C-alpha positions in Angstrom: 0.0 0.0 0.0 1.3 3.5 -0.8 0.9 6.3 1.7 0.0 10.0 0.9 3.7 10.9 0.5 4.2 8.0 -2.0 6.2 5.8 0.5 5.4 2.1 0.7 3.6 1.2 3.8 2.8 -2.1 5.4 0.6 -4.6 3.5 -3.0 -4.9 4.6 -3.8 -7.8 6.9 -5.6 -10.6 5.1 -9.3 -10.7 5.8 -12.1 -12.8 4.3 -12.9 -9.9 2.0 -9.5 -9.5 0.4 -8.5 -13.2 0.1 -9.0 -15.0 -3.2 -11.5 -17.9 -3.2 -9.4 -21.0 -3.8 -12.2 -23.5 -3.2 -13.0 -23.7 -6.9 -9.4 -23.8 -8.1 -8.1 -27.1 -9.3 -4.6 -28.0 -8.3 -3.0 -30.6 -10.5 -1.0 -33.3 -8.8 2.6 -33.6 -9.7 3.3 -35.9 -12.7 4.2 -39.5 -12.0 7.9 -40.1 -12.2 8.9 -41.9 -15.4 9.3 -45.6 -14.8 12.7 -46.8 -15.9 13.4 -50.4 -16.9 15.9 -51.6 -14.2 18.5 -52.6 -16.8 18.6 -49.1 -18.2 18.9 -47.6 -14.8 22.3 -49.1 -14.2 25.3 -50.0 -16.4 28.1 -52.5 -15.8 31.3 -51.0 -14.5 34.8 -52.5 -13.9 34.8 -54.7 -10.8 31.0 -55.3 -10.7 29.8 -58.9 -10.2 27.4 -60.2 -12.8 26.0 -63.6 -13.7 27.2 -65.3 -16.9 25.3 -68.0 -18.8 27.7 -70.8 -19.9 27.6 -71.4 -23.6 29.0 -74.9 -23.8 30.3 -77.9 -21.8 28.5 -80.2 -19.5 26.9 -77.3 -17.6 25.7 -75.4 -20.7 23.0 -72.9 -19.9 23.9 -72.7 -16.2 24.9 -69.5 -14.5 28.3 -68.7 -13.0 29.6 -65.6 -11.2 31.8 -63.3 -13.3 33.5 -60.0 -12.7 33.4 -57.2 -15.3 37.0 -56.4 -16.5 36.2 -53.9 -19.2 33.1 -52.1 -20.5 32.9 -51.5 -24.2 29.6 -49.6 -24.6 26.2 -49.7 -23.0 25.7 -53.2 -21.8 28.6 -55.0 -23.6 31.6 -55.9 -21.6 34.5 -58.3 -21.0 34.2 -60.6 -18.0 36.3 -63.0 -16.0 34.1 -66.1 -15.3 34.6 -68.2 -12.2 33.9 -71.8 -13.1 32.8 -74.4 -10.6 35.7 -76.9 -10.9 36.2 -79.7 -13.3 32.4 -80.1 -13.8 32.3 -76.9 -15.8 35.4 -77.4 -17.9 35.7 -78.7 -21.4 38.8 -79.8 -23.2 39.8 -76.3 -24.3 39.9 -74.9 -20.8 43.0 -75.5 -18.7 41.9 -73.5 -15.6 38.8 -72.8 -13.5 38.6 -69.3 -14.8 37.8 -68.0 -18.2 38.1 -64.6 -19.8 35.3 -63.9 -22.2 35.1 -60.8 -24.4 32.3 -58.7 -25.8 29.5 -60.3 -23.7 26.1 -58.7 -24.1 23.3 -58.3 -21.6 20.1 -60.5 -21.8 17.4 -60.7 -19.1 17.8 -63.6 -16.7 14.4 -65.0 -17.9 15.8 -65.3 -21.5 18.6 -67.7 -20.4 20.5 -66.8 -23.6 23.8 -68.5 -23.8 27.0 -66.4 -23.6 25.3 -63.4 -22.0 25.3 -61.7 -18.7 22.6 -60.4 -16.3 22.5 -58.9 -12.9 22.4 -61.2 -9.9 19.1 -61.1 -7.9 19.1 -58.9 -4.8 19.4 -60.8 -1.6 
């Protein structure tokens, strides 16, 4: 409010007569946050543990633990697979670890050979 000498004065106290009627206004709720597919929410990084689906041998199609050793792009990476002793080995393997390059992601449910997926949360 401006006084007679053009100086700002205190604002008037709110009363029922000078308050806007908000009872008819519609307040929109905030938008729902976008749902993100869990695989797109996180990417592999060096040192992360993933599950690798064995592509061959007597345990073909079974899952073994692997550590990401290099990330190429997006969800393609190199992994060091930890085999479960002689039961997992085939003639070409001479150790209980195997380095696999350019492994791509596939959902656990797909059980696609020679792919990786995230381990389930405990």
